[in-house]
C-alpha positions, -999 to +999 in steps of 0.1 A: -120+044-039-086+055-051-072+054-085-046+030-097-011+033-083+014+023-104+018+007-140+046-015-149+047-031-181+010-038-184+002-044-147-013-024-122-013-026-085-046-011-078-064+006-049-069+000-012-090-027-018-060-046-032-039-039-002-059-047+026-096-039+036-129-052+048-134-087+036-170-099+032-167-120+064-165-086+081-130-092+092-099-071+081-076-087+056-036-086+045-046-099+010-030-082-018-041-086-054-025-074-088-044-069-121-027-076-154-045-053-182-030-072-208-044-105-200-075-090-178-065-113-149-064-108-111-039-126-091-027-126-054+008-116-047+024-119-012-001-106+017+010-076+038+025-086+073-003-069+090-042-071+084-050-034+077-085-016+067-085+021+057-049+025+053-029+052+035-011+042+002+016+057-019+038+049-046+076+059-047+105+046-070+083+015-081+076+004-044+043+005-027+041+020+010+011+012+029+006+034+064-013+029+093-047+014+090-073-003+116-072-039+125-103-044+146-124-018+163-100-007+188-065-015+172-048+012+151-016+008+134+013+032+134+034+011+111+047+015+076+051-016+053+067-014+017+059-037-011+086-044-038+070-060-067+104-071-080+109-098-049+071-101-042+078-092-006+069-068+021+088-054+049+082-029+079+102+002+070+090+027+097+066+038+123+044+070+122+044+094+153+010+082+162-014+053+151-040+065+125-066+054+101-086+068+070-056+088+059-042+101+027-006+097+015+011+105-019+049+101-030+065+136-036+097+141-058+110+174-041+136+195-057+162+212-037+193+232-041+214+200-036+194+181-062+162+158-063+150+138-035+121+113-032+098+116-002+070+093+008 
C-alpha cells in the first residue's frame, strides 16, 4: 500500500485503495474517500469517472492524478484523470501512450534554465 498523498489543512487524500480498487464484491470501483485526521473520520468525495484497479497515482500542485489501471480482466485504461479537491471534481486530462496497470507515478518539480516547471 502506498503512503499518503497530500496533506491539506488536516485532511489527507489517501492511498490507492481510496482512489479506486477492488471492492469486496470482487468488482472494480470508482469510489474515492478522504480521511480527516483532526476528526478521525472518513468521508466519500466525488467518484472517479472510470472504475480503476491498480492505477498509478501522483500529486502535483494540490491535485491528484490517477493514471491507467484495470477495469475487468481484459480492459486496461490509457486515460489520466485529475481530481481537484477545491471543487470536488474529476476530469480526464490526457491519455498515456499505451494502456497499463500496476504502475508507479510521482509528481516532479524540474528546474531548468528558464525556471521551475512542474511535471507529472
